[in-house]
LUMDOLO-856006 format. One record per residue (C-alpha): x, y, z; residue in one letter. Coordinates in steps of 0.1 Angstrom, whole numbers, plus 5000, padded with zeros to 4 digits. Layout:
N
XYZA/...
//
This chain:
341
495088571605M/496588771577V/499988931577S/501389161550V/504989221541T/506289461515Q/509689511498S/510989751472E/509889571441H/507289321454T/504389301479S/502889001494G/500188871517A/500588551536V/497588391553S/496988071571H/493487941575W/492087661596G/488487571592C/486087871591A/483987691617C/486987551636S/485087551670G/482187331657L/484587111637Y/486687051668A/483686951688V/482486711660A/485986561658I/486086511696D/482686341696Q/483686111667A/486886021685G/484885921716E/482585701696R/485485551677K/487185451710L/484085291724T/483485091692L/487084971690L/486984871726G/483884661721G/485184501689A/488484411707A/486584241735A/484384041711L/487383931691S/489283821723L/486383601733G/486183451698L/489983391698L/489783171730L/486882971715V/488482911681E/491882821696M/490282561719G/488082401692L/490982421667G/493182211689V/490281971696F/489281921660S/492881921645H/491782181620S/494582391604L/492082631589A/490482691623L/493882731640L/494982961612A/491883171618D/492683171656A/496183291648G/494683561627H/492383651656M/495483701678V/496683971655L/493084101652D/492984171689V/496484321688V/495484531657A/492284661674L/494184741706T/496884931686L/494185111666T/492585211699W/495885341712V/496585531680A/493085681680A/493585801716W/496985951708V/495586111677G/493086301699R/495886491717R/495886861709P/498487031687A/501587171703T/504287401690P/506487101683Q/503486911666A/501487191650P/499186951631F/498586731661G/499286361664H/496986201639R/499886071618R/500185801645V/496985651631E/498585621597I/501585441612L/499185191628M/497485141594A/500885061579L/501584811608V/498184641602N/498884611565G/502384461571L/500984221597S/498284101573L/500984031547L/502983831572A/499983631582I/499183551546A/502783421540I/502783201571F/499383051565V/500182981529A/503282791539Q/501382581565E/498582511540A/501082381514I/502582151539E/499082031551R/498181981514W/501081741509Q/500281551541T/496581581549P/495381491585E/491981381597P/489881671609V/486681671631L/484181851609G/481381941634L/483482131660P/485182301632M/481882401617L/480482531650A/483582751657A/483482891621A/479782981623V/480383161656M/483383341641G/481383461611L/478683591634G/480983791657I/483183921628N/480084031610S/478884221641L/482284391645N/482184491608L/478784641612W/479784841642L/482984981626L/481885021590H/480385371593R/483385511612E/485885361587S/484785551556Q/487285841561Q/489785681586D/492785481573L/493585361607N/490085201611L/490285071576R/493284871586G/491384711615A/488384661593M/490484471568L/491684231596H/487984171605L/486984131568T/489583871562M/488483691594D/484883681581A/486083551547V/488283291565S/485183181585S/483283131553V/486082921539G/486282721571V/482482661570I/482782531534A/485682311544A/483882181575A/480782081555V/482981901529A/484881721556I/481781621576A/479881491545L/482681351523G/485781331545E/487681561520W/490581631543W/492381841516W/489582101519M/491082221551D/494282311534A/492582441503A/490382681524A/493582801543S/495382861510L/492483071495V/492183281527V/495983341527A/495883461491G/492983701497L/494583831529T/497883911511G/496184081482L/493884291504S/496884411525A/498784561495L/496484861489P/496484951526L/500384931527I/500585141495G/498185411507E/499985441541S/503285481524L/501985751501E/500885951531I/504285911548F/506086011515L/503886331513E/502186231481Y/499186431470A/495986261482P/494186041458R/490886231463S/492386561450V/493886631416D/496586891420P/496386991383A/492687061386Q/493187251418V/495887471402E/493687531372K/490687631394A/492787871415I/494288031384A/490788091371S/489888331400F/489788701392N/492988891401S/495088561401V/497788591374K/499688271381A/500087981405V/503887971412E/503987691437K/501287441449L/501687171476F/498886941487I/499386661512W/497686441538T/498386501575I/495986231588G/492786061579S/490386311563A/492886591572Q/494286751540L/496687051538A/497487301511L/500287551507C/500287781476A/502388081463H/500288301440L/501088591418T/498188841418V/497289181405E/497989491427P/495189481453L/494089691482T/494089521516P/490289481514G/490489321480E/493189081492Q/490988971521N/487988911499R/490088701475L/491488501504L/487988431516V/486788311482R/489888091477L/489487941511H/485787871506D/486487691473Y/489287481487L/487387381518H/483987311502Q/484987161469E/488286991478C/487786911514G/490987091525I/490987241559R/494587341565E/495287621540I/498287851537T/498288111508L/500988361499Q/500288651476F/502988801455H/502489121435T/505089261411E/504889641413L/505189831381V/508290051382E/507690411373T/510290541347P/512490821360E/511491161346L/513891421331H/514991661358P/513291951340M/509991761342L/510091691379N/507191871396P/509391971425S/511292211401L/508292441400T/509292561433A/512192741416L/509792991399F/508093271418P/504293311418G/502193611413K/502693731449H/506293631452G/505393291467E/506892971455L/504792691439F/504592381461S/504992051442G/
//
């Protein structure tokens, strides 16, 4: 859709583009959404089963590391469920009140996941410090069995969700929970072996403290990236200065007056630009719009594109009244007719 407006001294063309292949893109997005919902549901079910096993064996073996991992699993199940809900809400179509759809809900869930991971890290660290000061006897074999099972299930969930999480911040938050669970399971396995062979009770607290530190550190980038999207920062994958330079290099573009690039949702970038261009015919304007759109879509991955053209018309100086062509009408022709200007 292209609309053109004109005024006395300027002329402009405003265009808004979605994807050139919006129909096929919508179908692909819908299929990916269905697959994501199925995978998230399966991962949540597996995590719930593991939670029950770890909680029971943690109480039986008196292992803080195992109970900490079980506590983390509670939030894993909640995080996966919220991620599923956010993915479902994000598939709702755009409306006049929500012109870009509802995919920003998924970014909100990513932020919640990051903050919950940070809260878990602080809590587990506090408990680990207390256990370090007053170590308690721990049953190594039940602890080892639960940790091995946890590592296997978390690894399976990571394998299921890895491919879908590459361009999805919401899934990355859930993946981070699962990754920290897998790392926690490795730490619990190491602690269980040390306890079973050498009765090193302090290894239980040490493993918990290491996992808490890794969890907290891994949550910070997720929180930071989520906040950048909510604050409308330019996406990290696109350099606005390079985009501005590239747009200005197109023939007929004289200057880039304004340029805004932001992220709507995972893998959904938007751009709005105000360009000063040379005087162009409507056909030339359309061809320039198509070339700019193709570049921004193919090279920068931007699908929501709004461009406004602004042309400064050259004002024609006023002629002396005697040089005005319309004055020729004052002189008679050969046959008594008047010249027409």
